[in-house]
C-alpha positions in Angstrom: -202.8 -11.1 117.6 -202.4 -9.8 114.2 -202.1 -6.3 113.2 -203.3 -4.7 109.9 -203.2 -1.2 108.3 -205.8 0.9 106.9 -206.4 4.4 105.7 -207.9 6.9 108.3 -211.2 6.5 106.4 -212.2 3.5 104.3 -215.3 3.0 102.0 -217.5 0.3 101.1 -219.5 0.1 97.8 -222.4 -2.3 97.5 -223.0 -3.5 93.9 -226.5 -5.1 93.8 -227.1 -7.9 91.3 -230.1 -8.0 88.9 -231.6 -11.0 87.4 -234.4 -10.8 84.7 -237.1 -13.5 84.3 -236.8 -14.9 80.7 -240.4 -15.9 80.7 -242.2 -12.6 81.7 -239.3 -10.2 81.5 -239.6 -8.9 85.3 -236.4 -7.7 86.8 -235.4 -8.7 90.3 -232.8 -6.8 92.3 -231.0 -8.2 95.1 -232.0 -6.7 98.5 -229.7 -4.0 99.7 -227.8 -5.0 103.2 -229.2 -3.2 106.2 -226.2 -0.9 106.7 -226.6 0.4 103.1 -229.5 2.5 104.2 -227.6 4.3 106.8 -225.9 7.8 106.4 -223.0 8.0 104.1 -220.7 9.1 106.8 -220.9 7.0 110.0 -220.5 8.4 113.6 -217.2 6.5 113.6 -216.0 8.3 110.5 -216.6 11.7 112.1 -214.9 10.6 115.3 -211.8 9.6 113.3 -211.8 13.0 111.6 -212.0 14.8 115.0 -209.0 12.9 116.4 -207.1 13.2 113.4 -207.4 17.0 113.3 -207.3 17.8 117.0 -205.3 15.2 118.5 -202.7 14.2 115.7 -202.8 17.7 114.6 -203.2 17.0 110.8 -204.6 19.8 108.7 -207.7 18.9 106.8 -206.0 19.7 103.4 -203.3 17.2 104.2 -205.7 14.6 105.2 -207.6 15.2 102.0 -204.3 14.5 100.0 -203.7 11.4 101.9 -207.1 10.0 101.4 -206.9 10.7 97.6 -203.5 8.9 97.5 -205.1 5.7 99.1 -208.2 5.8 96.8 -210.9 7.3 99.1 -210.9 10.9 98.3 -212.8 13.1 100.9 -212.5 17.0 100.5 -211.3 19.2 103.4 -214.7 21.0 103.2 -216.6 17.7 103.6 -214.3 16.8 106.5 -215.1 20.2 108.1 -218.9 19.6 107.8 -218.6 16.2 109.5 -216.5 17.7 112.3 -219.2 20.5 112.9 -221.6 17.6 113.4 -219.6 16.1 116.2 -219.2 19.6 117.9 -223.1 20.0 117.6 -223.5 16.8 119.8 -220.6 17.6 122.2 -221.1 21.3 123.3 -223.5 20.3 126.2 -220.9 18.3 127.7 -218.2 21.0 127.2 -220.5 23.6 129.2 -221.1 21.0 131.7 -217.4 20.5 132.2 -216.9 24.2 132.4 -219.5 24.4 135.4 -217.5 21.6 137.0 -214.1 23.2 136.6 -215.6 26.4 138.3 -216.3 24.3 141.4 -212.5 23.0 141.7 -210.5 23.5 144.8 -207.1 23.7 142.7 -207.1 25.5 139.3 -204.0 25.5 137.1 -204.1 27.9 134.2 -201.7 29.2 131.5 -201.7 30.2 127.7 -199.6 30.4 124.7 -200.1 32.0 121.3 -202.5 31.2 118.4 -203.2 32.8 114.9 -206.9 33.3 114.0 -207.0 34.9 110.5 -210.4 36.5 110.8 -209.5 38.3 114.1 -206.2 39.4 112.6 -207.9 40.9 109.6 -210.4 42.6 112.0 -207.6 44.2 113.9 -205.9 45.5 110.7 -209.2 47.1 109.6 -209.6 48.7 113.0 -206.1 50.1 112.9 -206.7 51.6 109.5 -210.1 53.2 110.7 -208.8 54.8 113.9 -205.7 55.2 116.1 -207.2 53.3 119.0 -204.9 50.7 120.6 -207.0 47.6 120.4 -205.5 44.3 121.9 -203.6 42.4 119.2 -202.7 39.3 121.2 -204.5 35.9 120.5 -204.2 33.2 123.2 -205.2 29.6 123.6 -205.8 29.1 127.2 -205.4 25.9 129.0 -207.3 25.3 132.4 -206.7 22.1 134.3 -208.6 21.1 137.7 -208.5 17.9 139.6 -212.1 17.5 140.6 -212.2 14.4 142.9 -210.7 11.4 141.2 -211.0 12.9 137.8 -209.0 15.6 135.8 -210.6 18.0 133.5 -208.7 19.8 130.8 -210.4 22.9 129.0 -209.1 25.1 126.2 -210.3 28.5 125.0 -208.9 30.2 121.9 -209.4 33.9 121.1 -208.6 37.5 122.2 -209.2 36.7 125.9 -206.1 35.8 127.8 -205.9 33.2 130.7 -207.0 35.4 133.4 -210.1 36.8 131.6 -211.0 33.2 130.7 -210.7 32.2 134.4 -212.8 35.1 135.6 -215.6 33.9 133.1 -215.4 30.4 134.6 -215.6 31.6 138.1 -219.0 33.2 137.3 -220.3 29.7 137.3 -218.9 28.9 140.9 -221.4 28.3 143.6 -221.7 31.1 146.1 -221.2 29.0 149.1 -217.8 27.7 148.0 -214.6 29.2 149.3 -211.9 30.8 147.1 -210.1 28.4 144.9 -206.4 28.0 144.7 -205.2 29.2 141.3 -201.7 28.1 140.1 -200.0 29.9 137.2 -196.8 31.6 136.4 -196.3 35.3 137.2 -197.3 36.8 133.8 -199.7 39.6 133.6 -202.0 37.7 131.3 -202.6 35.3 134.0 -203.8 37.9 136.4 -207.7 37.9 137.2 -209.8 39.4 139.9 -207.3 38.3 142.8 -210.2 39.0 145.2 -212.0 35.8 143.9 -209.1 33.5 144.4 -205.9 32.5 146.2 -203.0 33.0 143.8 -200.2 30.5 143.7 -197.2 31.1 141.5 -195.0 28.4 139.9 -191.8 27.6 142.0 -190.6 25.6 138.9 -190.5 28.8 136.8 -188.3 30.5 139.4 -186.1 27.7 139.4 -185.8 27.5 135.7 -184.5 31.1 135.5 -181.4 30.0 137.5 -180.9 26.7 135.6 -180.7 28.6 132.4 -177.9 30.7 134.1 -176.1 28.1 135.9 -173.1 28.1 133.3 -172.8 31.8 133.3 -173.2 32.3 137.1 -171.6 29.2 138.8 -171.4 30.8 142.0 -175.3 32.0 142.4 -177.1 29.5 140.4 -176.3 26.3 142.4 -177.4 27.8 145.6 -181.0 28.6 144.5 -181.2 25.2 142.6 -180.1 23.2 145.5 -182.6 24.9 147.9 -185.4 24.4 145.7 -184.4 20.8 145.0 -184.9 20.1 148.5 -188.4 21.6 148.6 -189.5 19.6 145.7 -188.0 16.5 147.3 -190.1 17.1 150.4 -193.2 17.4 148.1 -192.2 14.0 146.6 -192.2 12.5 150.0 -195.6 13.9 150.9 -197.1 12.5 147.7 -195.7 9.0 148.1 -196.5 8.4 151.7 -199.3 9.9 151.0 -199.9 12.7 153.6 -203.4 14.3 154.2 -203.7 18.0 153.2 -203.1 19.1 156.9 -200.0 16.6 157.5 -198.7 17.8 154.1 -198.9 21.6 155.2 -197.4 20.8 158.5 -194.6 18.8 157.0 -193.7 21.5 154.5 -193.7 24.2 157.2 -191.3 22.1 159.2 -189.1 20.8 156.5 -189.3 23.4 153.8 -190.0 26.6 155.8 -186.5 27.0 157.0 -184.9 26.3 153.6 -187.0 29.0 152.0 -186.2 31.6 154.8 -182.6 30.9 154.4 -182.9 31.2 150.5 -184.9 34.6 151.1 -182.0 36.0 153.3 -179.4 35.0 151.0 -181.1 36.6 148.1 -181.5 39.8 150.0 -177.9 39.7 150.9 -176.7 39.4 147.3 -178.4 42.8 146.6 -177.2 44.5 150.0 -173.7 43.4 149.7 -173.8 44.3 145.9 -172.7 40.8 144.6 -175.2 41.0 141.9 -176.2 43.9 139.6 -180.1 44.4 139.8 -180.5 44.7 136.2 -178.3 41.8 135.2 -180.1 38.5 134.2 -179.2 36.9 137.5 -180.3 40.1 139.3 -183.7 39.9 137.6 -184.0 36.2 138.5 -183.3 36.9 142.2 -185.8 39.8 142.0 -188.4 37.4 140.6 -188.2 35.3 143.6 -188.0 38.1 146.2 -191.2 39.9 144.6 -193.1 37.0 144.5 -191.9 35.1 147.6 -195.6 34.9 149.2 -197.1 33.4 146.1 -194.2 31.1 145.4 -194.4 29.6 148.9 -198.1 29.3 149.2 -197.6 25.6 150.1 -196.2 26.9 153.5 -199.4 28.8 154.2 -202.6 26.9 152.6 -203.4 23.3 152.4 -203.4 21.7 149.0 -201.5 24.5 147.6 -199.4 23.1 144.6 -195.8 24.1 144.0 -195.6 24.1 140.2 -197.6 24.4 137.0 -196.3 21.7 134.9 -199.6 20.0 134.7 -201.0 22.7 132.6 -197.7 23.1 130.7 -198.1 19.7 129.4 -201.7 20.1 128.6 -200.9 23.0 126.3 -198.7 20.7 124.2 -202.0 19.7 122.4 -202.7 23.3 121.3 -198.9 23.7 120.4 -199.1 20.6 118.2 -202.1 22.0 116.3 -200.3 25.4 115.8 -197.1 23.9 114.7 -198.8 21.6 112.1 -201.6 23.8 110.9 -200.3 27.4 111.7 -203.6 29.0 112.1 -207.5 28.9 112.3 -209.4 30.6 109.7 -212.3 32.1 111.9 -212.9 32.4 115.6 -215.8 30.0 115.1 -213.5 27.3 113.9 -211.2 28.1 116.9 -214.0 27.5 119.3 -214.8 24.3 117.8 -211.2 23.3 118.0 -211.1 24.3 121.7 -214.3 22.3 122.4 -213.2 19.0 120.8 -209.6 19.3 122.2 -211.0 19.6 125.6 -213.1 16.5 125.4 -210.2 14.6 123.9 -207.6 15.8 126.6 -210.2 15.0 129.3 -210.6 11.5 127.9 -206.9 10.9 127.9 -206.6 11.8 131.6 -209.6 9.7 132.5 -208.1 6.6 130.7 -211.3 6.6 128.2 -211.2 5.7 124.6 -211.8 9.1 123.0 -212.8 7.4 119.7 -215.6 5.4 121.4 -216.7 8.3 123.4 -217.2 10.7 120.5 -219.2 8.0 118.7 -221.3 7.6 121.8 -222.1 11.3 122.1 -223.2 11.2 118.3 -225.5 8.1 118.7 -227.0 9.3 122.0 -227.4 13.0 121.0 -230.9 13.4 122.6 -229.9 11.9 125.8 -226.7 14.1 125.9 -228.9 17.1 125.6 -231.1 16.0 128.2 -228.5 15.3 130.8 -225.1 16.4 129.9 -223.6 15.5 133.4 -224.4 11.8 132.7 -222.3 11.9 129.5 -219.0 13.2 130.9 -216.1 11.0 129.7 -215.7 9.0 133.1 -219.3 7.9 133.4 -220.8 8.0 129.9 -220.6 4.0 129.6 -223.2 3.6 132.3 -225.7 5.4 130.1 -225.1 3.5 127.0 -228.4 2.1 125.6 -228.5 -1.4 124.1 -228.2 -1.4 120.2 -231.7 -1.3 118.7 -232.6 -3.5 115.7 -231.8 -2.1 112.3 -234.7 0.2 110.9 -234.0 -1.1 107.4 -235.5 -4.6 106.8 -235.2 -6.6 103.6 -238.5 -6.5 101.8 -240.0 -9.7 100.3 -239.5 -10.2 96.5 -242.8 -10.2 94.6 -244.0 -13.3 92.9 -243.2 -13.8 89.2 -246.3 -13.3 86.9 -245.1 -15.9 84.5 -243.5 -19.3 84.9 -242.4 -20.3 88.5 -239.4 -18.4 89.5 -236.8 -20.6 91.4 -236.3 -19.5 95.1 -232.5 -19.5 94.7 -232.7 -16.8 92.1 -234.7 -14.6 94.4 -231.9 -14.7 97.0 -229.4 -13.1 94.6 -226.3 -11.8 96.3 -224.9 -8.3 96.8 -221.3 -8.0 95.9 -219.5 -5.9 98.3 -216.1 -4.4 97.6 -214.0 -2.6 100.1 -212.2 0.4 98.8 -208.9 0.5 100.6 -205.2 0.9 99.5 
């Protein structure tokens, strides 16, 4: 195995040799190679740009500077045009994934912050025109669902928070399906129409509040941390055996139920005996566990209820990486393109699929993708790949010389190809 290095984008320039007959003066040009008649930017080029922007998080202007440095300049505007073409081939699959997510039994959701310049400017104009209190927050929402053997990650960026995006997704849910389990933290922005779902709150968030205070409150913190550690140990045992959903519920009720009951009694005792101040940091942490006791212990009541929301916290790192490297999106349209393509990339990662090859396939089979998007989700697209068709461009025969006989070796003049790399 030998490794080599290249720029993200490389270029090939074909120089066609010309020969002139000394007898009749006719000029003969070497035939162009078949690939020379293809588009200037290949499907693989566009896929590389998408991965560089939405997986590596490299801003387009920075990639423009890098490409110029290695001798293959590509402007940021040109890069954006090519990325749009990938999105044009991919959005039916994104909509199909939304439909599949809506049918999930366990849905994890959360959001973070994002800057979209056009929406920020719109809000400033609204503030100048009247005194209405319009929403100022902008959120990239992450939604993760385990659908059978496959995991789907979706992202949405805009004014809508996680709860509103979830409500929009659930409009695609089939009527005969029961309520889904929805895991999140207890922030208000995650709230949706709770009548449509069974809410679970993240037990790891409750534990984290005490780990942050362990040094300041050495008496209270370890009690909660140790109790919750045992609950998570029981979850690990259920995962490794593995237990069926019914057996897992019974196991948690038997092993974790008494622990959580004892912890609840201890927390109430801290307030009754005035060991903690309700408005202190440790008092607020205790109040959080007591106020959300039912949703934090959903694993003791409902089969398949998760304990924590770490899966979507990890998924949001892709959005945070882009925010850290690029700072903002110019428009809500560019933010929607980013959400769509990031969703496909993240879903490919969880499915163990080569995202580069997948994005190339969507472009090369655009018509088939639009006919049947369900057949082109990341985990089954390879079964629908058509065998490569012969090149449309064929070398044409060179006309005969009108003067003296023209030697056959001259008609097969070569095309010099020079690769433009660093």
